N, C-alpha and C positions, 0 to 999 in steps of 0.2 A: 440147385441155386450154383450161380458164377463166384467161384472162391479165388482170393487172393490172398496169397500169405508174403506177410512182411518181412521184409530181409533186411539187412544191410546194405545201402547202394555200393554195386561191384566197384566203381569207379572211383570209390575213397578209401585209403588207407585206415584200418580198424584202428592203428598207434592215434592217429589226427582226431577222429571222432572222439576221441576221450581222455584227450591229452589239453589241458587248459592252457599247453603253452601260447600257441595260433592265437589264441583269444588274448590273452596277457598281454601278447606282442603287438596286435591290432589295436588294441586298447591302448596300450602306451603311444604308440606313434600316432592315434588320433587327439589324444591327450596333449600332445605335443608340438603339435601346428600351431603357428601364428595364430591362434586365434583365444580370446579367455575358455576355459573348458566347457563344453557343452554348447558354446555361440552357434555351432550349425543346426543346432538341433536333430530333428528326423535323419538328415543327413548321414548325421553320425551314426544314430543306427542304423542306416542303410548301411553303410560303409563297414561297419561291424559286422551284420549279416551276410553281406556278400563276400567278402575275405572267409567267414567262418565257412559259406555253404562251399566256396570254390577252395578251399584248404589252401590260403595263401596270403600273404601281407601286402603282394603287388597283382590283385584281381586283375583280368580280362574280360571283360564283354564279347561275346562272340558270337555272330549270324545267328541275333534273336528273329525268333517266327513269333507269327500266328497263327493259329490254327481253327477255323468257324468250323463247328458242326453244325449240321443241316437237317430236323426232321419234322414229321409232323406229327397231330393228336388227333387222336379218334374223339376225343372231349371236346374240341374246335366245332362237331357238330352243334352244339347247345349253344345257342347264343343269349346271355351276351358275353360269353367265355373272352371272346377277345370284339374288338373292335372293327379289325378286316376280316375279310376272309381267307379259308385257307390256305385257298388259290394264292397267297401273298407270299408263304414258302418259298416255293418254287418260282414266283419273279423274281426274288430277293437274292436269289441263289441267281440266276441270271445276270441281275446288275452285279452280285461279286465280281463275277466271270467278266464283267465287259468294264469292270475300273469303277466302278458310278456310288460306291457305298462311302459313310463316312470311312469304315475302317480301311476301304482302299485308299483314300486319302492321306487318314492318318499316320497307315504303314508305310506309303510311300515316303511321306515327310521326314519319316524317322528311319530310313533305313532299313525297315522291316522285313520279313518276305512272309507272306500271304498264302498260304492254301485253303481251300475251302472242302467240308468233306461232308457225302451223299450219305448219312448217318440213317437215312430212311424218309427219304420226301416223295410225298404221293403224289409219284408222276411216272407215264410209262418206262424214262428214260430221259439222263442226260447224254449229248452230245460227249465226245470226248476234247477234255481242254487241257492245257498241262498246269491248270491251280486247281483242278478239279480230283480229287481223291474218291472211289466208289468205296465205302462200306457198308454200304445198307442192307441193315437186318430186315428189312420190309416197307412196305408202304404206308409209313405211318402206325404209329400203337394204336390198341382196341380202348374202345369209351372205357374206362375203367367206372364208370358212375354204373357200370353192368358187370364190367369182370376184370380182371386183371389187363392192364396196359400192355404186357409182353409175357412169353411164354417163358419158362425156365431156358430153353435152347435160345430164344433171341437174347436173353439177358449176357448166355456165354458167350454168343457170339460180340455181341459190344463190346465186352471184355477183350476180348482178341484183339477187337479193332481199335480199343480205343489204344492199347499198348503198341500195337505194330505202326500207328501213324506218328508215337513218338519214338519208337526206334530208327522210323526211316528220317527224321529231322536230325536225332542224333548223327548219323553218319554222316549228314550235311553239315557238323560243327557246331551244333548249336545247343548254348549253353543257357541262353535263357528265352524260356516259352513262355506265350500267353495263351489262353483257349477263349472263345470266343461263341456264340450258338443263335441261329434263328429257327424260331420254329412257333408259328401262330399258336397260339393254346399252352405255353411253357412255362410260362408264369404263375397257370394254375397248377404243374407239376411241382413245382419250387417253392409255392406256397403250402400245398400238401406233403409232401417231402419234411419241412421246416416243423409241419406239425405233428406227423406222426412220431418225427425222429426226437422234439424236445417236449410235445404235449402241449405246448404255447395254446391257447386261442385259436380258432382259425379263421374268427374275423380279423384278429391281430397280427395273420400272418399274409392276408389275402388284399394286394395293391388291385389297382386299374389297369396294369398291363398295360396293353397298346392305347390307353386312353378311354375306358368305358364311363358313363354319366352314373352318378348315385344310384338311381335304380337299377343302371344294369351291374352295378357295383352289389347291388344287394341280392340279386338274381346270381350272380354268378357264385357268391357266397352260398346261397341255396342249393346250385348245381354241385358245388363242394364237399357242403355238408354229407350228401349223399354218397359222394364216396369216400370222402373219412371214415364214415359209418361201417361200410362195407368193408374196408379194408382196416377196420381199428385197430386189429391184431397183429399186422404188420411191425416189426420191432428192427431186425438185422436190417442192413444198409441193401445186402441183397434181396430182401425181401419185399424194403419198401421200393425201391427200384421197377421191380420185376411189379406191384402192386400200381405204381400212380405214376415213375418216369416218364421219360423220355428215350426213343434211341440216341438221342441226343447226350441228354446227360448223364446217357447211362456210358458212354463213350467217351464222355470228359472227364467222367469219375475214374474210368481206368486209363485216362491219359495223363490225368495229375498224379497216378500211382505212379506211371514208367517214368515220368517227368520227375519225381525223388527216385527213382532207381536209377537215373542215367544223370545224376546230382546236379539238375540243372536247378536254376533261378526260378520259379514258376510266378508267375503273374496273374493274381485272380481279378477277374471284372466284377461285372453286378451281380444282382439276385440270382440268376439262372444259373450262370457258372458258379456261384459261392454254394448255390445248396448241392451241385455238382463235389465241388471240394468238401462239403460238410460231410457226405459219404463216404468219400475218401480218405477223410481225417478220423471218421469212425471204425475204417478198415484197417489203418494205419497211422496212429497218432505223431510217429515221428514225421512226418512228410510236412508239419505244423514249419519245422523250421528253415526248410527252402520257401516258404511263402511270400507272397508281397500282395499286400489287400491295394487293389492300387486305387479305389475309392468308393464315396457312400452315395448308394443309388438313391433317386426317388420314389421307389416301387417301395410299399411300404412296410412289406417282412425286411428289407434288406440291412434296416438297422439292428433290428431284432436277431437278424441269423449273425449278424457282426458280433451281435453283443453275446451272443450263443457260443460261438468260437473265441470269444475274446480277444475279436480283432481289430486293428485298429487304425486305419485304411488311409494314404497318404493325400487324395484329392477329396473336394468336394465341391461337383460342379454342375449338382442338381442332374446328372444325367440319368436317364432310363432309355436309352436306344439297344442296349445290348450290341449283338456281332463284335464283341472283344474289344469294345472302343475303349476304355479304360487301360486297356495294356499300353498301347502304344503314346497316350498320353501321360502316361508317369513314367516312361521307360527314361525319358531324358534327365529323371530325378536318379536313377540307379547311375547312370552317365557321369552325372554330376558327383554321388557319390566315389564313384572310382576314381573320377579326376582330382578330387581335391586329397583321396588316400594316396594316391601314384605322384602327386604333383604339386602339392603345396609346401612349400618352405617347412621346416621345423624352426622352432625357439635357435636350437646349435647351427643350424645349416644358415640360417639368415644372420645369426648374430644379433638378435634381439633379447631383449630382457627378458625370461618371462614371471609370472606372477609373483611378489615375495611373500614372504609369510608369516607377514605382520597384516 
């Protein structure tokens, strides 16, 4: 099985990780801004988190990136796991590279660099493109209703690939990273990951994905119950990923872990991205302090998954697109948190009277 050894991020001085002095300074700075205590709500929590992660009371967000991992799933051959054919995965990768998808539009709007990772799309090859990184672990996973989705060697390759991708963006000066995905059938993998990890009823974990009908949803649950029974003994994150994961989900799991090692702020998108984060947090619980959960997805299992993580997302826009779209939509709120922390006057500097004790 792929192994990950949690360790203290190399970029963070250990004394700052265990000292409360920075947290105290940040809280005092936030509370002394010209506003009632807590009046900026979640923005205050974000400012405290950002300053704590970046280890400064004057944080700067630099070179934000979104990485979209794409791969195919063997289970997609069962109808109606998805309302769309498997060929759409590759077609959407081409759309990303041509700049035509929602994630392109939102990343461009908010000055976030975007790269697409071929983690295992079922296509002979992609032509070279400056936005495309090839870390393919194969032409899609195996059908996990009949066998494990991937071999131990494929899982190891995915963990190496995810780590390498994040190291590349770290070299570009990135300290804010969002991860997205594209893969027909990957809501099924996410549902099974949630079910096998937490033991929640499978029907509570399975949603409509790309929009299957009521009858289609029932057949989808029946198909996934077969996989859940076959792999019911999978318990560790590595075992679960090997049994029912996707190449893109496994690479995202590793990428989340490496983003923590690089001391980045981690933007967590919707259901599939959250399932990868669930596996990453199981491997290294410390990763949670770096994570910003961008939104609550319309996908049925996402609310349950966020409850499992104890996470409070900052947006609820009824999204269910994937691609990492929640990351650039949430990013301006991080910018606003940093802006008020760094630039808003204090009661003292503005010569404004603070709250009286009476």
